[in-house]
N, CA, C and O of each residue as an XYZ file, in Angstrom:
540
protein
N       4.583      9.298    -27.389
C       5.614      8.903    -28.318
C       5.063      7.886    -29.334
O       5.354      7.978    -30.526
N       4.277      6.929    -28.860
C       3.736      5.906    -29.756
C       2.812      6.521    -30.785
O       2.781      6.075    -31.932
N       2.056      7.541    -30.395
C       1.130      8.193    -31.326
C       1.898      8.981    -32.389
O       1.554      8.937    -33.570
N       2.919      9.688    -31.972
C       3.711     10.504    -32.895
C       4.436      9.630    -33.911
O       4.531      9.986    -35.085
N       4.936      8.508    -33.469
C       5.705      7.616    -34.342
C       4.856      6.471    -34.912
O       5.396      5.468    -35.378
N       3.536      6.624    -34.874
C       2.621      5.548    -35.260
C       2.908      4.945    -36.639
O       2.995      3.721    -36.738
N       3.058      5.729    -37.696
C       3.287      5.101    -39.005
C       4.563      4.247    -39.038
O       4.579      3.167    -39.628
N       5.600      4.728    -38.416
C       6.870      3.998    -38.384
C       6.731      2.718    -37.558
O       7.184      1.650    -37.970
N       6.106      2.838    -36.396
C       5.916      1.668    -35.527
C       4.973      0.668    -36.183
O       5.214     -0.538    -36.124
N       3.894      1.155    -36.813
C       2.964      0.259    -37.503
C       3.685     -0.543    -38.584
O       3.465     -1.747    -38.721
N       4.542      0.123    -39.345
C       5.301     -0.574    -40.388
C       6.194     -1.647    -39.774
O       6.338     -2.734    -40.335
N       6.785     -1.347    -38.637
C       7.619     -2.340    -37.965
C       6.775     -3.510    -37.456
O       7.158     -4.669    -37.614
N       5.646     -3.211    -36.854
C       4.779     -4.278    -36.360
C       4.317     -5.162    -37.512
O       4.271     -6.384    -37.375
N       3.976     -4.555    -38.644
C       3.552     -5.333    -39.813
C       4.664     -6.242    -40.320
O       4.398     -7.326    -40.839
N       5.895     -5.806    -40.171
C       7.018     -6.630    -40.637
C       7.381     -7.730    -39.649
O       8.260     -8.549    -39.921
N       6.702     -7.751    -38.495
C       6.913     -8.833    -37.544
C       7.699     -8.477    -36.300
O       8.012     -9.353    -35.494
N       8.025     -7.193    -36.129
C       8.736     -6.774    -34.917
C       7.823     -7.013    -33.717
O       6.632     -6.704    -33.770
N       8.367     -7.552    -32.657
C       7.595     -7.876    -31.458
C       7.082     -6.616    -30.766
O       7.760     -5.589    -30.738
N       5.894     -6.708    -30.217
C       5.304     -5.570    -29.516
C       6.080     -5.215    -28.249
O       5.983     -4.092    -27.756
N       6.830     -6.144    -27.735
C       7.599     -5.889    -26.512
C       8.997     -5.351    -26.815
O       9.822     -5.246    -25.908
N       9.271     -5.015    -28.048
C      10.602     -4.519    -28.417
C      10.976     -3.250    -27.654
O      12.127     -3.072    -27.255
N      10.003     -2.381    -27.457
C      10.262     -1.131    -26.740
C       8.959     -0.669    -26.086
O       7.884     -1.161    -26.427
N       9.053      0.263    -25.158
C       7.829      0.808    -24.572
C       6.924      1.460    -25.629
O       5.700      1.383    -25.521
N       7.509      2.092    -26.637
C       6.707      2.720    -27.700
C       5.962      1.662    -28.511
O       4.800      1.858    -28.868
N       6.621      0.546    -28.800
C       5.958     -0.542    -29.529
C       4.815     -1.136    -28.695
O       3.738     -1.420    -29.219
N       5.057     -1.314    -27.428
C       4.022     -1.865    -26.548
C       2.836     -0.905    -26.442
O       1.681     -1.329    -26.486
N       3.128      0.384    -26.303
C       2.053      1.376    -26.209
C       1.249      1.419    -27.506
O       0.022      1.508    -27.475
N       1.939      1.355    -28.646
C       1.230      1.387    -29.928
C       0.372      0.135    -30.098
O      -0.742      0.214    -30.615
N       0.876     -1.003    -29.671
C       0.092     -2.241    -29.758
C      -1.187     -2.125    -28.941
O      -2.245     -2.588    -29.369
N      -1.095     -1.510    -27.769
C      -2.291     -1.300    -26.949
C      -3.273     -0.358    -27.640
O      -4.484     -0.571    -27.590
N      -2.745      0.689    -28.287
C      -3.614      1.593    -29.033
C      -4.323      0.853    -30.165
O      -5.529      1.006    -30.357
N      -3.571      0.058    -30.907
C      -4.124     -0.639    -32.064
C      -5.174     -1.674    -31.691
O      -6.161     -1.845    -32.407
N      -4.972     -2.352    -30.595
C      -5.875     -3.450    -30.234
C      -6.982     -3.021    -29.272
O      -7.796     -3.841    -28.849
N      -7.006     -1.751    -28.934
C      -8.035     -1.242    -28.030
C      -9.417     -1.225    -28.675
O      -9.547     -1.274    -29.898
N     -10.421     -1.155    -27.852
C     -11.815     -1.207    -28.314
C     -12.136     -0.089    -29.305
O     -12.827     -0.322    -30.296
N     -11.648      1.101    -29.049
C     -11.937      2.242    -29.927
C     -11.388      2.015    -31.333
O     -12.104      2.228    -32.311
N     -10.153      1.596    -31.451
C      -9.542      1.351    -32.767
C     -10.259      0.206    -33.471
O     -10.489      0.262    -34.679
N     -10.607     -0.814    -32.728
C     -11.309     -1.956    -33.324
C     -12.651     -1.535    -33.897
O     -13.013     -1.939    -35.002
N     -13.392     -0.720    -33.145
C     -14.687     -0.217    -33.634
C     -14.499      0.645    -34.881
O     -15.265      0.539    -35.838
N     -13.487      1.488    -34.862
C     -13.219      2.372    -35.998
C     -12.889      1.560    -37.252
O     -13.396      1.861    -38.333
N     -12.060      0.552    -37.118
C     -11.690     -0.266    -38.276
C     -12.860     -1.107    -38.769
O     -13.034     -1.271    -39.977
N     -13.663     -1.640    -37.857
C     -14.848     -2.400    -38.264
C     -15.818     -1.493    -39.023
O     -16.411     -1.908    -40.019
N     -15.979     -0.260    -38.552
C     -16.840      0.700    -39.255
C     -16.254      1.037    -40.627
O     -16.999      1.217    -41.590
N     -14.935      1.122    -40.720
C     -14.289      1.362    -42.010
C     -14.542      0.229    -42.988
O     -14.750      0.462    -44.179
N     -14.524     -0.993    -42.489
C     -14.835     -2.144    -43.342
C     -16.294     -2.095    -43.787
O     -16.597     -2.373    -44.948
N     -17.195     -1.745    -42.879
C     -18.613     -1.610    -43.232
C     -18.810     -0.544    -44.315
O     -19.573     -0.744    -45.261
N     -18.122      0.576    -44.169
C     -18.216      1.666    -45.145
C     -17.665      1.233    -46.508
O     -18.217      1.587    -47.550
N     -16.571      0.463    -46.490
C     -15.992     -0.050    -47.729
C     -17.012     -0.913    -48.464
O     -17.183     -0.783    -49.676
N     -17.686     -1.791    -47.731
C     -18.694     -2.672    -48.334
C     -19.874     -1.848    -48.855
O     -20.326     -2.053    -49.981
N     -20.367     -0.924    -48.045
C     -21.516     -0.106    -48.451
C     -21.186      0.745    -49.675
O     -21.989      0.843    -50.603
N     -20.009      1.355    -49.674
C     -19.623      2.201    -50.805
C     -19.399      1.403    -52.076
O     -19.651      1.898    -53.175
N     -18.933      0.183    -51.936
C     -18.713     -0.634    -53.133
C     -20.037     -1.126    -53.725
O     -20.088     -1.516    -54.891
N     -21.101     -1.107    -52.926
C     -22.412     -1.536    -53.410
C     -23.181     -0.395    -54.076
O     -24.165     -0.637    -54.774
N     -22.738      0.841    -53.865
C     -23.418      1.997    -54.456
C     -22.955      2.199    -55.898
O     -21.860      1.782    -56.275
N     -23.801      2.840    -56.693
C     -23.380      3.158    -58.072
C     -22.162      4.085    -58.060
O     -22.010      4.884    -57.136
N     -21.303      3.992    -59.057
C     -20.135      4.889    -59.118
C     -20.560      6.354    -59.007
O     -21.558      6.773    -59.593
N     -19.790      7.110    -58.255
C     -20.076      8.518    -58.052
C     -21.079      8.789    -56.950
O     -21.418      9.946    -56.701
N     -21.562      7.753    -56.284
C     -22.579      7.915    -55.246
C     -22.108      7.301    -53.931
O     -22.886      6.636    -53.247
N     -20.849      7.515    -53.571
C     -20.315      6.964    -52.333
C     -20.591      7.910    -51.173
O     -21.066      9.028    -51.372
N     -20.293      7.457    -49.965
C     -20.545      8.278    -48.776
C     -19.649      9.515    -48.771
O     -18.622      9.559    -49.447
N     -20.051     10.496    -48.011
C     -19.269     11.736    -47.921
C     -17.892     11.508    -47.323
O     -16.966     12.275    -47.588
N     -17.748     10.469    -46.525
C     -16.469     10.195    -45.882
C     -15.473      9.562    -46.841
O     -14.282      9.494    -46.537
N     -15.939      9.099    -47.991
C     -15.086      8.417    -48.941
C     -14.479      9.415    -49.916
O     -15.201     10.118    -50.622
N     -13.164      9.476    -49.954
C     -12.472     10.351    -50.873
C     -12.227      9.620    -52.189
O     -12.394     10.191    -53.267
N     -11.836      8.376    -52.095
C     -11.565      7.549    -53.262
C     -12.581      6.411    -53.277
O     -12.809      5.751    -52.262
N     -13.178      6.196    -54.424
C     -14.157      5.119    -54.522
C     -13.467      3.764    -54.438
O     -12.376      3.584    -54.979
N     -14.103      2.811    -53.760
C     -13.516      1.472    -53.687
C     -13.558      0.775    -55.041
O     -14.408      1.067    -55.882
N     -12.649     -0.127    -55.230
C     -12.587     -0.933    -56.446
C     -13.532     -2.122    -56.262
O     -13.220     -3.072    -55.544
N     -14.662     -2.054    -56.907
C     -15.673     -3.100    -56.753
C     -15.145     -4.474    -57.154
O     -15.515     -5.488    -56.561
N     -14.281     -4.499    -58.158
C     -13.719     -5.776    -58.622
C     -12.845     -6.445    -57.557
O     -12.626     -7.655    -57.599
N     -12.358     -5.663    -56.619
C     -11.568     -6.206    -55.512
C     -12.447     -6.483    -54.293
O     -12.298     -7.516    -53.640
N     -13.356     -5.567    -53.989
C     -14.129     -5.640    -52.747
C     -15.158     -6.763    -52.775
O     -15.251     -7.534    -51.820
N     -15.920     -6.866    -53.837
C     -17.012     -7.847    -53.859
C     -16.541     -9.289    -53.680
O     -17.150    -10.016    -52.895
N     -15.490     -9.739    -54.366
C     -15.033    -11.115    -54.116
C     -14.458    -11.320    -52.705
O     -14.438    -12.440    -52.194
N     -13.993    -10.230    -52.087
C     -13.399    -10.319    -50.750
C     -14.433    -10.145    -49.643
O     -14.081    -10.142    -48.464
N     -15.690    -10.003    -50.007
C     -16.745     -9.732    -49.032
C     -16.775    -10.709    -47.856
O     -16.892    -10.256    -46.717
N     -16.676    -12.025    -48.071
C     -16.682    -12.928    -46.902
C     -15.543    -12.650    -45.916
O     -15.745    -12.698    -44.703
N     -14.360    -12.365    -46.431
C     -13.223    -12.049    -45.557
C     -13.431    -10.717    -44.838
O     -13.122    -10.587    -43.654
N     -13.952     -9.740    -45.558
C     -14.207     -8.432    -44.953
C     -15.175     -8.584    -43.783
O     -14.938     -8.050    -42.699
N     -16.251     -9.306    -44.005
C     -17.248     -9.497    -42.944
C     -16.687    -10.301    -41.777
O     -16.992    -10.010    -40.621
N     -15.872    -11.303    -42.070
C     -15.267    -12.115    -41.003
C     -14.307    -11.286    -40.157
O     -14.277    -11.424    -38.934
N     -13.525    -10.427    -40.802
C     -12.581     -9.588    -40.055
C     -13.336     -8.563    -39.225
O     -12.980     -8.317    -38.072
N     -14.375     -7.962    -39.794
C     -15.185     -6.998    -39.031
C     -15.801     -7.673    -37.799
O     -15.826     -7.091    -36.715
N     -16.292     -8.888    -37.970
C     -16.873     -9.627    -36.839
C     -15.809     -9.924    -35.786
O     -16.069     -9.827    -34.587
N     -14.622    -10.282    -36.237
C     -13.524    -10.574    -35.303
C     -13.159     -9.325    -34.498
O     -12.903     -9.406    -33.297
N     -13.137     -8.182    -35.162
C     -12.821     -6.931    -34.473
C     -13.879     -6.586    -33.436
O     -13.559     -6.106    -32.349
N     -15.137     -6.832    -33.776
C     -16.233     -6.500    -32.863
C     -16.382     -7.502    -31.720
O     -16.950     -7.176    -30.677
N     -15.879     -8.707    -31.910
C     -16.068     -9.766    -30.914
C     -15.395     -9.451    -29.589
O     -15.840     -9.929    -28.545
N     -14.351     -8.671    -29.611
C     -13.691     -8.296    -28.369
C     -12.663     -9.285    -27.854
O     -12.041     -9.042    -26.820
N     -12.470    -10.395    -28.551
C     -11.453    -11.357    -28.136
C     -10.055    -10.834    -28.426
O      -9.899     -9.784    -29.051
N      -9.042    -11.557    -27.978
C      -7.671    -11.107    -28.218
C      -7.327    -11.124    -29.709
O      -7.672    -12.056    -30.435
N      -6.644    -10.077    -30.137
C      -6.150     -9.989    -31.505
C      -4.729     -9.454    -31.470
O      -4.305     -8.843    -30.490
N      -4.010     -9.689    -32.536
C      -2.613     -9.284    -32.621
C      -2.497     -7.916    -33.271
O      -3.182     -7.635    -34.254
N      -1.645     -7.075    -32.738
C      -1.443     -5.722    -33.252
C      -0.929     -5.731    -34.686
O      -1.205     -4.802    -35.446
N      -0.194     -6.756    -35.064
C       0.332     -6.832    -36.428
C      -0.813     -6.833    -37.439
O      -0.745     -6.137    -38.452
N      -1.851     -7.599    -37.177
C      -2.993     -7.650    -38.069
C      -3.753     -6.340    -38.121
O      -4.208     -5.924    -39.186
N      -3.892     -5.686    -36.974
C      -4.599     -4.409    -36.930
C      -3.811     -3.355    -37.699
O      -4.395     -2.571    -38.447
N      -2.497     -3.327    -37.525
C      -1.664     -2.380    -38.265
C      -1.782     -2.631    -39.768
O      -1.877     -1.687    -40.552
N      -1.777     -3.891    -40.164
C      -1.917     -4.225    -41.577
C      -3.262     -3.800    -42.132
O      -3.337     -3.270    -43.240
N      -4.313     -4.022    -41.383
C      -5.652     -3.639    -41.819
C      -5.761     -2.129    -41.952
O      -6.355     -1.625    -42.906
N      -5.196     -1.418    -41.012
C      -5.208      0.041    -41.057
C      -4.548      0.542    -42.339
O      -5.058      1.455    -42.987
N      -3.432     -0.046    -42.697
C      -2.735      0.355    -43.920
C      -3.567      0.021    -45.155
O      -3.693      0.847    -46.059
N      -4.130     -1.173    -45.198
C      -4.940     -1.575    -46.358
C      -6.129     -0.634    -46.546
O      -6.449     -0.252    -47.672
N      -6.780     -0.263    -45.451
C      -7.963      0.604    -45.558
C      -7.624      2.046    -45.912
O      -8.457      2.744    -46.489
N      -6.434      2.503    -45.583
C      -6.098      3.910    -45.803
C      -5.195      4.160    -46.999
O      -4.961      5.315    -47.354
N      -4.684      3.117    -47.629
C      -3.794      3.284    -48.775
C      -4.619      3.457    -50.048
O      -5.154      2.485    -50.582
N      -4.721      4.684    -50.528
C      -5.507      4.981    -51.714
C      -5.018      4.310    -52.978
O      -5.756      4.227    -53.960
N      -3.788      3.831    -52.971
C      -3.238      3.112    -54.130
C      -3.219      1.612    -53.884
O      -2.679      0.854    -54.691
N      -3.813      1.175    -52.763
C      -3.803     -0.232    -52.385
C      -4.970     -1.003    -52.971
O      -5.750     -0.461    -53.754
N      -5.090     -2.260    -52.595
C      -6.066     -3.153    -53.217
C      -7.529     -2.844    -52.929
O      -8.400     -3.368    -53.623
N      -7.835     -2.017    -51.938
C      -9.235     -1.628    -51.714
C      -9.713     -0.656    -52.788
O     -10.905     -0.590    -53.089
N      -8.787      0.091    -53.356
C      -9.167      1.205    -54.217
C      -8.599      1.140    -55.632
O      -9.025      1.903    -56.499
N      -7.664      0.258    -55.876
C      -7.014      0.206    -57.188
C      -7.105     -1.192    -57.788
O      -7.116     -2.193    -57.071
N      -7.170     -1.239    -59.094
C      -7.145     -2.524    -59.800
C      -5.682     -2.956    -59.900
O      -4.971     -2.580    -60.831
N      -5.263     -3.730    -58.952
C      -3.876     -4.195    -58.947
C      -3.844     -5.492    -59.737
O      -3.617     -5.469    -60.947
N      -4.060     -6.583    -59.103
C      -4.234     -7.869    -59.788
C      -5.450     -8.537    -59.174
O      -5.807     -8.261    -58.028
N      -6.074     -9.401    -59.923
C      -7.259    -10.076    -59.411
C      -6.968    -10.778    -58.098
O      -6.005    -11.538    -57.996
N      -7.783    -10.530    -57.108
C      -7.610    -11.181    -55.811
C      -6.613    -10.510    -54.888
O      -6.279    -11.065    -53.841
N      -6.125     -9.323    -55.249
C      -5.128     -8.645    -54.402
C      -5.694     -8.328    -53.020
O      -5.008     -8.506    -52.013
N      -6.929     -7.862    -52.968
C      -7.527     -7.551    -51.672
C      -7.769     -8.823    -50.872
O      -7.527     -8.850    -49.666
N      -8.238     -9.865    -51.522
C      -8.432    -11.142    -50.828
C      -7.115    -11.644    -50.249
O      -7.075    -12.103    -49.108
N      -6.050    -11.561    -51.020
C      -4.742    -12.008    -50.535
C      -4.302    -11.201    -49.318
O      -3.833    -11.761    -48.327
N      -4.458     -9.877    -49.404
C      -4.049     -9.016    -48.289
C      -4.882     -9.302    -47.041
O      -4.348     -9.376    -45.935
N      -6.189     -9.462    -47.225
C      -7.063     -9.710    -46.075
C      -6.852    -11.099    -45.477
O      -7.005    -11.284    -44.270
N      -6.505    -12.064    -46.306
C      -6.212    -13.403    -45.781
C      -4.975    -13.357    -44.881
O      -4.955    -13.968    -43.812
N      -3.958    -12.637    -45.317
C      -2.754    -12.478    -44.508
C      -3.069    -11.729    -43.214
O      -2.615    -12.121    -42.139
N      -3.839    -10.662    -43.319
C      -4.216     -9.882    -42.138
C      -5.024    -10.737    -41.166
O      -4.807    -10.673    -39.956
N      -5.941    -11.528    -41.683
C      -6.738    -12.406    -40.826
C      -5.850    -13.392    -40.073
O      -6.071    -13.667    -38.894
N      -4.854    -13.914    -40.760
C      -3.894    -14.823    -40.116
C      -3.118    -14.092    -39.027
O      -2.935    -14.620    -37.930
N      -2.661    -12.882    -39.329
C      -1.925    -12.092    -38.340
C      -2.785    -11.772    -37.122
O      -2.294    -11.796    -35.993
N      -4.063    -11.472    -37.342
C      -4.944    -11.135    -36.212
C      -5.036    -12.287    -35.215
O      -5.182    -12.064    -34.014
N      -4.950    -13.511    -35.712
C      -5.120    -14.691    -34.862
C      -3.849    -15.155    -34.161
O      -3.916    -15.982    -33.251
N      -2.702    -14.643    -34.565
C      -1.433    -15.114    -33.988
C      -1.273    -14.515    -32.591
O      -1.358    -13.298    -32.421
N      -1.041    -15.374    -31.587
C      -0.832    -14.828    -30.237
C       0.421    -13.963    -30.194
O       1.416    -14.253    -30.857
N       0.355    -12.897    -29.403
C       1.490    -11.970    -29.304
C       2.470    -12.427    -28.255
O       3.488    -11.771    -28.033
């Protein structure tokens, strides 16, 4: 059930709904904070950095939309810090993981679009804060 309703539950978790609200929320939180998801998201952050360093039109095969270099490069310290936090294996909050998942997969979001200067930094700062909040 948690997998089928993942986008809806993720949106709720991002808005601050407690992971203990229902069995589906708790199950989704476990999925989000598990080692496999953490590795996948850390690899996604690595790919974002690598693709933003390549010349336009020369991104990895896994990249459908090229990253917005004007957003990614200034956010590099935050990107690396979040990737390290994901790999460290310590406790993290599902709200932050859900937020990061959305930021990395939203083709119209700050990783890929010129929204406003610092949009990606702002989003990642909030996500970093959410990752650290005890559940």
